[in-house]
matplotlib code that plots the C-alpha trace (Angstrom):
import matplotlib.pyplot as plt

x = [-25.7, -26.8, -29.4, -32.8, -35.3, -35.4, -37.4, -41.1, -40.9, -38.4, -40.4, -43.6, -41.9, -40.5, -43.8, -45.9, -43.5, -43.1, -46.9, -47.5, -44.8, -46.0, -49.7, -48.6, -46.6, -49.6, -52.0, -54.0, -52.9, -52.4, -49.1, -49.2, -48.4, -44.8, -44.6, -44.0, -40.4, -39.8, -40.8, -39.2, -35.8, -35.9, -36.8, -33.9, -31.4, -32.5, -32.5, -35.4, -34.4, -37.6, -37.1, -34.2, -36.3, -39.1, -36.8, -37.8, -35.7, -37.2, -33.8, -32.8]
y = [-16.4, -16.8, -14.3, -16.0, -13.2, -11.5, -9.2, -8.8, -10.7, -8.2, -5.2, -6.5, -7.3, -3.8, -2.1, -4.2, -4.0, -0.3, 0.1, -1.9, 0.0, 3.4, 2.5, 1.5, 4.7, 6.8, 4.9, 3.1, -0.3, -1.7, -3.0, -6.1, -3.8, -3.9, -7.3, -5.3, -5.0, -8.7, -8.4, -5.0, -6.3, -9.5, -7.4, -5.0, -7.7, -10.1, -13.1, -14.9, -17.5, -19.5, -20.0, -22.6, -24.6, -24.7, -25.2, -21.9, -19.4, -16.5, -15.1, -16.0]
z = [46.9, 43.3, 42.0, 41.4, 41.0, 37.6, 35.3, 35.9, 39.2, 40.6, 39.5, 41.0, 44.3, 44.5, 43.6, 45.9, 48.8, 48.5, 48.3, 51.4, 53.4, 52.2, 53.0, 56.5, 57.0, 56.0, 58.2, 55.5, 56.7, 60.2, 61.5, 59.3, 56.3, 57.4, 55.8, 52.6, 53.6, 52.6, 48.9, 48.7, 49.9, 47.9, 44.8, 45.5, 46.2, 43.5, 45.7, 47.4, 50.0, 49.5, 45.7, 46.1, 48.5, 45.9, 42.9, 41.3, 39.4, 37.5, 36.4, 32.9]

ax = plt.figure().add_subplot(projection="3d")
ax.plot(x, y, z, "-o")
ax.set_aspect("equal")
plt.show()
């Protein structure tokens, strides 16, 4: 597994994912807010399984 998420992309994924999860935990969002786990994990791991299918790599 080659890392393909870098820099700003990684930071944005972590921030947006954490915001969605926290908003769901505090009741500001309904159950669909748990989708924030996906960008949170891909940001923390540094790999997005969709990127190779689309031919994208933001890691320099």
